[in-house]
Structures are given as C-alpha cells and as structure tokens.
C-alpha positions as CSV (number, residue, x, y, z in Angstrom):
1,X,-23.4,-102.7,-2.1
2,X,-25.6,-99.9,-0.8
3,X,-22.9,-97.4,-1.6
4,X,-22.6,-98.8,-5.1
5,X,-26.3,-98.6,-5.7
6,X,-26.2,-95.0,-4.6
7,X,-23.4,-94.1,-7.0
8,X,-25.3,-95.8,-9.8
9,X,-28.5,-93.8,-9.0
10,X,-26.5,-90.6,-8.9
11,X,-24.8,-91.3,-12.2
12,X,-28.2,-92.1,-13.8
13,X,-29.7,-88.9,-12.5
14,X,-26.8,-86.8,-13.8
15,X,-26.9,-88.4,-17.2
16,X,-30.7,-88.0,-17.6
17,X,-30.3,-84.3,-16.6
18,X,-27.6,-83.9,-19.2
19,X,-29.7,-85.5,-22.0
20,X,-32.7,-83.3,-20.9
21,X,-30.5,-80.2,-21.0
22,X,-29.3,-81.0,-24.5
23,X,-32.8,-81.6,-25.8
24,X,-34.0,-78.3,-24.3
25,X,-31.1,-76.5,-25.7
26,X,-31.9,-77.8,-29.2
27,X,-35.5,-76.7,-28.7
28,X,-34.6,-73.2,-27.7
29,X,-32.1,-73.0,-30.5
30,X,-34.8,-73.9,-33.0
31,X,-37.1,-71.1,-32.0
32,X,-34.4,-68.5,-31.5
33,X,-34.6,-65.5,-33.8
34,X,-32.3,-65.6,-36.7
35,X,-30.5,-62.9,-38.5
36,X,-31.3,-61.8,-42.1
37,X,-28.3,-63.7,-43.3
38,X,-29.7,-67.0,-42.2
39,X,-32.6,-69.1,-43.3
40,X,-35.8,-69.2,-41.2
41,X,-38.5,-71.8,-41.0
42,X,-41.9,-70.6,-42.2
43,X,-45.3,-72.4,-41.7
44,X,-47.1,-73.3,-44.9
45,X,-49.8,-75.7,-46.0
46,X,-48.6,-79.3,-46.6
47,X,-48.7,-80.1,-50.3
48,X,-45.9,-82.6,-49.9
49,X,-42.2,-82.3,-50.6
50,X,-41.2,-81.1,-54.1
51,X,-39.3,-83.4,-56.3
52,X,-35.6,-82.8,-56.4
53,X,-34.3,-81.5,-59.7
54,X,-30.8,-81.3,-61.2
55,X,-29.6,-78.1,-63.0
56,X,-26.4,-77.0,-64.6
57,X,-25.0,-74.0,-66.4
58,X,-22.6,-74.4,-69.4
59,X,-19.9,-71.7,-69.8
60,X,-19.0,-70.2,-73.2
61,X,-16.1,-72.6,-73.5
62,X,-18.4,-75.6,-73.2
63,X,-17.6,-76.6,-69.6
64,X,-20.0,-76.9,-66.7
65,X,-19.6,-73.8,-64.5
66,X,-22.5,-74.2,-62.1
67,X,-24.2,-77.2,-60.6
68,X,-27.4,-77.3,-58.5
69,X,-29.6,-80.1,-57.1
70,X,-32.6,-79.2,-55.0
71,X,-36.3,-79.4,-54.5
72,X,-38.0,-75.9,-54.8
73,X,-41.3,-74.7,-53.3
74,X,-42.8,-71.2,-53.6
75,X,-44.7,-69.5,-50.9
76,X,-46.4,-66.8,-52.9
77,X,-49.0,-64.1,-52.4
78,X,-51.0,-62.8,-55.5
79,X,-54.3,-61.5,-56.7
80,X,-56.6,-64.4,-57.5
81,X,-58.8,-64.2,-60.5
82,X,-61.2,-67.0,-59.4
83,X,-61.5,-65.8,-55.8
84,X,-61.3,-62.1,-56.6
85,X,-59.0,-61.4,-53.7
86,X,-55.4,-61.7,-52.5
87,X,-54.5,-65.2,-51.7
88,X,-51.4,-67.0,-50.3
89,X,-50.5,-70.2,-52.1
90,X,-47.8,-72.9,-51.9
91,X,-46.6,-74.3,-55.2
92,X,-44.0,-77.0,-55.9
93,X,-41.7,-76.6,-58.9
94,X,-41.9,-79.7,-61.1
95,X,-38.3,-80.4,-62.4
96,X,-39.5,-82.6,-65.3
97,X,-41.2,-79.5,-66.8
98,X,-38.2,-77.1,-66.4
99,X,-35.2,-75.9,-68.5
100,X,-32.0,-74.4,-67.0
101,X,-29.6,-71.8,-68.4
102,X,-27.4,-69.1,-67.0
103,X,-24.0,-67.5,-67.2
104,X,-20.7,-67.5,-65.3
105,X,-17.7,-65.3,-64.9
106,X,-14.9,-64.9,-62.4
107,X,-17.0,-63.1,-59.7
108,X,-20.6,-63.8,-60.5
109,X,-22.8,-66.7,-61.7
110,X,-26.5,-67.1,-62.4
111,X,-28.9,-70.0,-62.7
112,X,-32.2,-69.4,-64.6
113,X,-34.9,-72.0,-64.3
114,X,-37.9,-71.7,-66.6
115,X,-41.1,-73.8,-66.3
116,X,-44.7,-74.0,-67.6
117,X,-43.7,-72.9,-71.1
118,X,-41.8,-69.9,-69.7
119,X,-44.8,-68.8,-67.5
120,X,-42.5,-69.3,-64.5
121,X,-39.0,-67.8,-64.5
122,X,-36.7,-68.1,-61.5
123,X,-33.2,-66.7,-61.5
124,X,-30.6,-67.2,-58.7
125,X,-27.6,-64.9,-58.7
126,X,-24.4,-65.8,-56.9
127,X,-21.5,-63.5,-56.0
128,X,-17.9,-64.5,-55.3
129,X,-15.6,-62.4,-53.0
130,X,-12.2,-63.0,-54.6
131,X,-10.4,-61.7,-51.5
132,X,-11.9,-64.2,-49.1
133,X,-12.8,-66.8,-51.7
134,X,-16.3,-67.0,-50.3
135,X,-19.5,-67.0,-52.3
136,X,-23.2,-66.5,-51.5
137,X,-26.6,-66.2,-53.1
138,X,-27.0,-62.4,-53.5
139,X,-30.1,-62.0,-55.6
140,X,-33.3,-63.9,-56.4
141,X,-35.7,-62.9,-59.2
142,X,-39.1,-64.5,-59.9
143,X,-41.7,-63.8,-62.6
144,X,-44.9,-65.8,-63.0
145,X,-48.0,-65.6,-65.1
146,X,-50.2,-68.4,-63.8
147,X,-53.8,-68.9,-65.0
148,X,-55.4,-67.8,-61.7
149,X,-53.4,-64.5,-61.5
150,X,-55.2,-61.3,-62.3
151,X,-51.9,-59.8,-63.4
152,X,-48.3,-61.3,-63.8
153,X,-46.3,-61.6,-60.6
154,X,-42.9,-60.2,-60.3
155,X,-40.4,-60.1,-57.4
156,X,-36.7,-59.3,-57.0
157,X,-34.3,-58.8,-54.2
158,X,-30.6,-58.1,-54.9
159,X,-29.5,-57.6,-51.2
160,X,-29.6,-61.3,-50.0
161,X,-27.0,-63.3,-48.2
162,X,-27.9,-67.0,-48.3
163,X,-26.2,-70.3,-49.2
164,X,-22.7,-69.1,-48.2
165,X,-19.9,-71.4,-49.3
166,X,-16.2,-71.5,-50.2
167,X,-14.6,-71.4,-53.6
168,X,-14.0,-75.0,-54.8
169,X,-16.6,-76.5,-52.3
170,X,-20.3,-77.1,-52.7
171,X,-22.9,-75.8,-50.3
172,X,-25.2,-78.5,-48.9
173,X,-28.4,-78.4,-46.8
174,X,-30.4,-81.6,-46.5
175,X,-32.9,-80.0,-44.1
176,X,-35.8,-77.8,-45.4
177,X,-34.9,-74.1,-45.2
178,X,-36.7,-71.0,-46.2
179,X,-35.2,-68.1,-48.3
180,X,-37.2,-65.0,-47.6
181,X,-37.1,-62.9,-50.8
182,X,-39.7,-60.2,-50.5
183,X,-42.9,-59.8,-48.5
184,X,-45.0,-61.7,-51.0
185,X,-42.4,-64.4,-51.8
186,X,-40.3,-66.9,-50.0
187,X,-38.8,-70.1,-51.3
188,X,-38.4,-73.4,-49.5
189,X,-35.5,-75.6,-50.5
190,X,-35.2,-79.3,-49.9
191,X,-32.1,-81.6,-50.2
192,X,-30.1,-78.7,-51.6
193,X,-26.6,-78.8,-53.0
194,X,-25.2,-76.1,-55.1
195,X,-21.8,-75.0,-56.4
196,X,-21.5,-71.8,-58.6
197,X,-17.7,-71.5,-58.6
198,X,-14.6,-73.6,-58.7
199,X,-16.0,-76.7,-60.3
200,X,-13.7,-79.5,-61.6
201,X,-15.4,-81.4,-64.3
202,X,-19.1,-81.9,-64.0
203,X,-19.2,-83.1,-60.3
204,X,-19.7,-81.2,-57.0
205,X,-16.7,-80.5,-54.9
206,X,-16.5,-81.5,-51.2
207,X,-19.6,-80.3,-49.4
208,X,-19.8,-77.7,-46.7
209,X,-23.0,-78.5,-44.7
210,X,-25.4,-75.9,-43.4
211,X,-25.9,-75.2,-39.7
212,X,-29.3,-76.9,-39.8
213,X,-27.7,-80.2,-40.8
214,X,-25.0,-79.8,-38.2
215,X,-27.5,-79.1,-35.4
216,X,-29.6,-82.1,-36.6
217,X,-26.6,-84.4,-36.2
218,X,-25.4,-83.0,-32.9
219,X,-28.2,-84.3,-30.7
220,X,-27.7,-88.0,-31.5
221,X,-24.0,-87.7,-31.0
222,X,-24.3,-86.0,-27.6
223,X,-27.0,-88.4,-26.4
224,X,-25.0,-91.4,-27.6
225,X,-21.9,-90.2,-25.8
226,X,-23.9,-89.6,-22.6
227,X,-25.4,-93.1,-22.7
228,X,-21.9,-94.6,-23.3
229,X,-20.6,-92.6,-20.4
230,X,-23.4,-93.8,-18.2
231,X,-22.7,-97.5,-19.1
232,X,-19.0,-97.0,-18.3
233,X,-19.7,-95.2,-14.9
234,X,-22.2,-97.9,-13.8
235,X,-19.8,-100.6,-14.7
236,X,-17.0,-99.0,-12.7
237,X,-19.3,-98.4,-9.8
238,X,-20.3,-102.1,-9.9
239,X,-16.7,-103.3,-10.0
240,X,-15.7,-101.0,-7.1
241,X,-18.7,-102.1,-5.0
242,X,-18.0,-105.8,-5.8
243,X,-14.3,-105.3,-4.8
244,X,-15.3,-103.7,-1.5
245,X,-17.8,-106.5,-0.8
246,X,-15.1,-109.1,-1.3
247,X,-12.8,-107.2,1.0
248,X,-15.5,-107.2,3.7
249,X,-15.9,-111.0,3.5
250,X,-12.1,-111.5,3.9
251,X,-12.1,-109.3,7.1
252,X,-14.9,-111.4,8.7
C-alpha cells in the first residue's frame, strides 16, 4: 500500500503542476503584445457595460444585407468646454436613442449609427475579399458634437483590420474587446455579433468565434480533463495496490 500511496502522491503532484502551467500560460497570453490586426484590452473608468443594441441595413431590393448586435462604448479624448482643457472620457452608446442605416454591394458594406438627434454619427465599413471569401472591418468613422465639446470631434481610420470573418458566417465575440481607431478614439465592443455579407433572410449565419472567446473556454476544458485524468490514475493506482496487497496475503 505504501507504493500505491506514493503513486497517488506523484500523480497528484504532476496534475497540480499541469493545472498551474495552464493557468500561467493563459496569464502570459493575456498580457502578450498583440499585432495591429488584433483587438487589445485598454483600461478605462468603469461606467458599467453598455446596453446591447440590434442594427440592420436594408439593401435596395428590400432585403436585409447586414446584421449587427453589440454594446458599444467610446474611449474619446476631446477639448472640454466646462473644464477648459483636454479630457479623456468613456461614453456608452444608448441603443434606444439610435437609428441605423447603410449600404451594401458585392465587395463592401457599411453600417451607420446615429444618436442624440444626429449629434453622434458612427460608421463601420466592411470589405470582402472575393478571392478568399474573407471579410473584415476596414474603416471606422466617428463624428460627435456633444454639449461639453469646444469644437466638434471627428476621427477616421480606413486602414483597419478587425472583426475578420468568412462569407456566409457571422463574426462573434462575447468578451469585451477594444478597437483602436486613432490616438484620440478607441471603441469597446461587448457581446458582439456581426455579419455584413452572405445573409440568408434576416438571421445570422453560423458564428465564427473570436480568439478571446476560444481562450476563455480553453482553460475550463483543460482543467476538467486534468482532473478527470487524476481521478482515473488514482483509481488505477488504488486497484493495483489492492491487488498486490491481496497477493501478499495469499503468499503468507
């Protein structure tokens, strides 16, 4: 039985080391630098998660050609009228005060979201590569004229590579992600699902999940598998030890 206990202790130690290695790997992966084509986490003041809104674009023939569902939060730097200085602010987009429009063709699609009586205008442009059948968010434009702004804010970047998906499939990312647009503007997305091409009817196609979601699901799966393996190994060690113990009694 001493040998069996030793085997069990060794198995427990190896399993705990495996779990620790997986957790440490996930921690390092979280803080690793990302390329410009990926989303990056950005610290911001906590004003709560934005409400998720549903948006659609109707094509010229009357069919839905773009669907989007997401919560949006702006990290924006502007000249404050009340404070008489440049400030950084975080603002949630309120879906119940928005209107959506846009356009679609074979290789491009746009979603325009207006809010606050058109004082806020956000446009997302998507591009489709017809050779690879892959699409991505290629351009973001924001104009805002809020009460505390000394002058209207305007930002545009047409060299982006976010939200990459496949024709006929939707892109999904449940985790919070940050789209860096320009120095003075980034956009946090929450519970995002979007499909700008290849819609059938007015429903999303099968979802392709982002890397953030896949990483979030990977840890529980690995830990669960490690624990299941530990139980199996300990059970086998117990059975082997018990069998040897019985064999010893028979010899005496």
